[in-house]
C-alpha positions as CSV (number, residue, x, y, z in Angstrom):
1,M,111.2,69.4,187.6
2,F,111.8,66.0,189.2
3,N,115.0,66.2,191.2
4,L,117.6,63.8,189.8
5,P,121.3,63.4,190.6
6,K,123.4,65.6,188.4
7,A,124.7,62.8,186.1
8,G,124.8,59.1,186.0
9,F,127.0,56.2,184.9
10,G,125.9,53.7,182.3
11,T,126.4,49.9,182.3
12,T,126.2,48.6,178.7
13,Q,130.0,47.9,178.9
14,F,129.1,44.9,181.0
15,W,126.9,43.4,178.3
16,Y,129.1,40.3,177.8
17,G,130.0,39.8,181.5
18,T,131.7,41.7,184.3
19,D,134.9,43.4,183.0
20,R,137.1,44.1,186.1
21,E,138.6,47.3,184.7
22,A,135.2,48.6,183.8
23,F,133.9,47.6,187.3
24,L,136.7,49.4,189.0
25,T,136.1,52.4,186.9
26,M,132.4,52.4,187.9
27,L,133.4,52.0,191.5
28,A,135.8,55.0,191.1
29,A,133.0,57.0,189.6
30,V,131.1,56.5,192.9
31,R,133.8,56.7,195.4
32,E,136.1,59.3,193.8
33,G,133.7,61.1,191.4
34,G,130.7,61.4,193.6
35,I,128.5,59.8,191.0
36,R,125.4,58.3,192.7
37,M,123.2,57.4,189.8
38,I,123.8,54.0,188.0
39,D,121.7,53.2,184.9
40,T,121.0,49.7,183.7
41,A,118.2,47.6,182.0
42,E,116.9,44.1,181.9
43,M,117.8,44.0,178.2
44,Y,121.5,44.8,178.7
45,G,123.2,41.4,178.4
46,D,120.0,39.7,179.5
47,G,120.7,40.7,183.1
48,R,124.5,40.6,183.1
49,C,124.6,44.4,183.4
50,E,122.2,44.2,186.3
51,E,124.4,41.6,188.0
52,A,127.4,44.1,187.7
53,V,125.3,46.7,189.4
54,G,124.4,44.2,192.0
55,E,128.2,43.7,192.7
56,L,128.5,47.5,192.9
57,I,125.7,47.7,195.4
58,R,127.4,45.0,197.6
59,T,130.7,46.9,197.3
60,A,129.7,50.5,197.6
61,G,126.6,50.1,199.7
62,R,123.0,50.6,198.6
63,D,122.5,53.9,200.5
64,S,125.2,55.6,198.4
65,L,123.5,54.7,195.0
66,Y,120.5,55.8,193.0
67,I,119.5,52.9,190.7
68,V,117.8,53.4,187.4
69,D,116.5,50.2,185.6
70,K,114.3,49.6,182.6
71,I,111.6,47.1,181.6
72,L,111.0,46.0,178.1
73,P,107.7,46.9,176.5
74,E,106.8,43.3,176.0
75,H,107.0,42.8,179.8
76,A,104.9,45.9,180.7
77,N,101.7,43.9,181.1
78,A,99.7,42.3,183.9
79,R,101.2,38.9,183.3
80,D,104.9,39.7,182.9
81,F,105.4,43.0,184.8
82,F,106.1,41.8,188.3
83,P,108.0,38.7,187.3
84,S,110.3,40.9,185.2
85,L,110.6,43.5,188.0
86,D,111.3,40.8,190.6
87,R,114.0,39.2,188.4
88,S,115.7,42.6,188.1
89,L,115.5,43.2,191.9
90,S,117.0,39.7,192.5
91,L,119.9,40.4,190.1
92,L,120.5,43.8,191.6
93,G,120.3,42.4,195.1
94,T,118.1,45.1,196.4
95,D,114.4,45.4,197.4
96,C,113.7,48.7,195.6
97,I,114.7,50.4,192.4
98,D,114.8,54.2,192.6
99,L,113.6,54.9,189.1
100,Y,112.0,52.3,186.8
101,L,111.5,53.1,183.2
102,L,109.6,51.7,180.3
103,H,112.5,51.1,177.8
104,W,110.5,51.9,174.6
105,R,106.8,52.4,173.9
106,E,106.4,49.9,171.0
107,D,103.0,48.2,171.6
108,A,102.8,48.7,175.3
109,D,99.4,49.6,176.7
110,L,100.2,52.9,178.4
111,A,97.2,52.8,180.7
112,E,98.1,49.3,181.9
113,M,101.8,50.2,182.2
114,S,101.1,53.3,184.3
115,S,98.8,51.4,186.6
116,L,101.3,48.7,187.1
117,M,104.0,51.2,187.8
118,E,101.8,52.7,190.5
119,D,101.1,49.3,191.9
120,A,104.9,48.7,192.1
121,K,105.3,52.0,194.0
122,A,102.6,51.0,196.4
123,A,104.3,47.7,197.0
124,G,107.6,49.5,197.7
125,K,109.4,47.8,194.8
126,I,110.1,51.1,193.0
127,R,110.2,54.7,194.2
128,E,109.4,56.5,191.0
129,W,108.8,55.7,187.3
130,G,109.3,57.1,183.9
131,V,109.7,56.3,180.2
132,S,112.5,56.1,177.6
133,N,112.6,57.0,173.9
134,F,109.2,58.8,174.0
135,D,108.7,61.5,171.4
136,T,106.3,64.3,171.9
137,H,103.3,62.5,170.6
138,D,104.1,59.5,172.8
139,M,104.2,61.8,175.9
140,E,100.9,63.4,174.8
141,D,99.3,60.0,174.7
142,L,100.8,59.1,178.1
143,M,99.3,62.3,179.7
144,Q,95.8,61.1,178.6
145,V,95.8,57.9,180.6
146,R,95.2,57.5,184.3
147,Y,98.4,58.0,186.3
148,G,100.2,59.1,183.2
149,D,101.0,62.5,184.8
150,R,103.0,60.7,187.5
151,C,105.7,60.0,185.0
152,R,108.9,61.7,186.3
153,V,111.5,61.2,183.6
154,N,111.9,60.6,179.9
155,Q,115.3,59.1,179.0
156,I,116.3,60.0,175.4
157,F,119.2,60.2,172.9
158,Y,120.7,63.7,173.0
159,N,124.1,65.3,172.4
160,P,125.5,68.2,170.4
161,L,125.2,66.4,167.1
162,H,121.7,65.1,167.8
163,R,119.5,68.0,169.0
164,G,116.2,67.2,167.5
165,I,114.4,67.1,170.9
166,E,115.0,70.9,171.3
167,Y,112.3,71.8,168.8
168,D,109.3,70.4,170.5
169,L,110.0,67.6,173.0
170,M,112.2,69.6,175.3
171,P,109.7,72.5,175.7
172,Y,106.9,70.0,176.3
173,M,108.8,68.2,179.0
174,K,109.4,71.6,180.7
175,E,105.8,72.5,180.5
176,K,104.8,69.2,182.1
177,N,107.6,69.3,184.7
178,I,109.0,66.0,183.5
179,S,112.8,65.7,183.6
180,L,115.0,64.7,180.7
181,M,117.8,62.2,181.0
182,S,120.1,61.5,178.1
183,Y,121.8,58.2,177.1
184,S,124.7,58.1,174.7
185,S,125.6,61.5,175.9
186,L,129.1,60.9,174.5
187,D,127.8,59.1,171.4
188,T,130.1,57.1,169.2
189,R,133.6,57.3,167.8
190,T,132.2,58.4,164.4
191,A,130.4,61.3,166.1
192,R,133.5,62.2,168.0
193,R,135.5,62.5,164.8
194,A,132.8,64.6,163.3
195,L,132.9,67.0,166.2
196,L,136.6,67.2,166.2
197,E,136.5,68.4,162.6
198,K,134.6,71.5,163.6
199,E,136.9,74.4,164.3
200,E,134.6,76.0,166.8
201,I,134.6,72.9,168.9
202,V,138.4,72.4,168.8
203,Q,138.8,76.1,169.8
204,I,136.6,75.6,172.9
205,L,138.5,72.5,173.9
206,K,141.7,74.5,173.8
207,E,140.4,77.5,175.7
208,E,138.9,75.4,178.4
209,N,141.6,72.7,178.4
210,V,139.0,69.9,178.6
211,T,138.3,66.8,176.5
212,L,135.5,66.5,174.0
213,E,133.7,64.2,176.4
214,A,133.7,66.8,179.2
215,L,132.3,69.4,176.8
216,M,129.6,67.0,175.7
217,L,128.5,66.4,179.3
218,A,128.6,70.2,180.0
219,F,126.4,70.7,176.9
220,N,123.7,68.4,178.3
221,L,123.8,70.1,181.7
222,H,123.6,73.5,180.1
223,H,120.4,72.5,178.4
224,G,118.8,71.1,181.5
225,V,119.4,67.4,180.6
226,C,120.8,64.9,183.1
227,P,123.5,63.0,181.2
228,L,124.5,59.4,181.4
229,F,128.0,58.4,180.4
230,Q,130.4,55.5,180.7
231,T,134.0,54.6,180.3
232,K,136.3,51.7,181.2
233,S,139.2,53.9,182.1
234,V,139.7,55.7,185.4
235,S,141.9,58.4,183.7
236,H,139.1,59.0,181.1
237,L,136.6,59.1,183.9
238,R,138.5,61.9,185.6
239,D,138.7,63.8,182.4
240,N,134.9,63.3,181.8
241,L,134.0,64.5,185.3
242,K,135.5,67.9,184.6
243,G,132.5,68.5,182.4
244,L,130.1,68.4,185.3
245,D,131.5,71.7,186.6
246,L,132.2,73.3,183.2
247,D,130.2,76.5,182.4
248,I,129.8,76.7,178.7
249,G,127.6,79.8,178.7
250,R,130.1,81.9,176.8
251,H,130.5,79.2,174.1
252,V,126.9,78.6,173.3
253,Q,126.9,80.7,170.1
254,A,130.0,78.9,168.8
255,I,128.5,75.5,169.6
256,D,125.3,76.5,167.8
257,R,127.3,77.5,164.7
258,A,129.1,74.2,164.7
259,C,126.0,72.1,165.6
260,P,122.9,74.1,164.7
261,P,119.8,73.5,166.8
262,P,116.7,72.3,164.8
263,S,114.5,74.7,163.0
264,S,111.7,72.2,162.4
265,K,110.4,68.9,163.8
266,V,113.0,66.1,163.7
267,P,111.8,62.5,164.3
268,M,113.1,61.1,167.6
269,E,116.4,59.3,167.2
270,K,116.8,56.0,169.1
271,R,119.8,53.9,169.8
């Protein structure tokens, strides 16, 4: 499998401009928590989130960070690809993105997109590339085009309440040696409430003395998925980070009872 950092920090909290508390928490994730990977996208706040990452790069130093960025499908064509990429590089204040993803498939020409990604690698503007929100049939189509097998990562929606990928996409990714990265690893407040109503989950939290967020991160790691998470609070950050070293092996059966894995194909969920 493609070697990724253990976990990454998301940036959608900067959608409406740089929030100082959120920025300082992101900085603490890097300096105190050892988080290297920062995930953003050109779509997030029309570049405002990329600008926040640019400030982080200037503050923490480029060498300490692993930058993931995403291009919209309507820009993944010969006319718009490099202008879009160059704008992101300018907002980030760097000359190279570590991992560049196609944000969704939509109507993108996969053969053209793959070729453009390889051109960007050859130009030294990105190091590796991948996709996001690709279901199994999308990945199968990608593998049929030239350079499609050079895809390194598929970033998807995954957490204990949303396990559909385990039925067919996860095995397919393992077969092709393509890594899985999850966004919304901690999901929403509604999902948190649903999990906290499950006796098995509450018992695990008591036994391990961790927060639900820490357990959700540990769940991703246990299943071989690199999780992305975010918070605006340094104290919450520290609680979350405990999940990166939490072994949930002995709790797997209890989690499966509370949140059953799929027994049939589930259409990919996208957020």
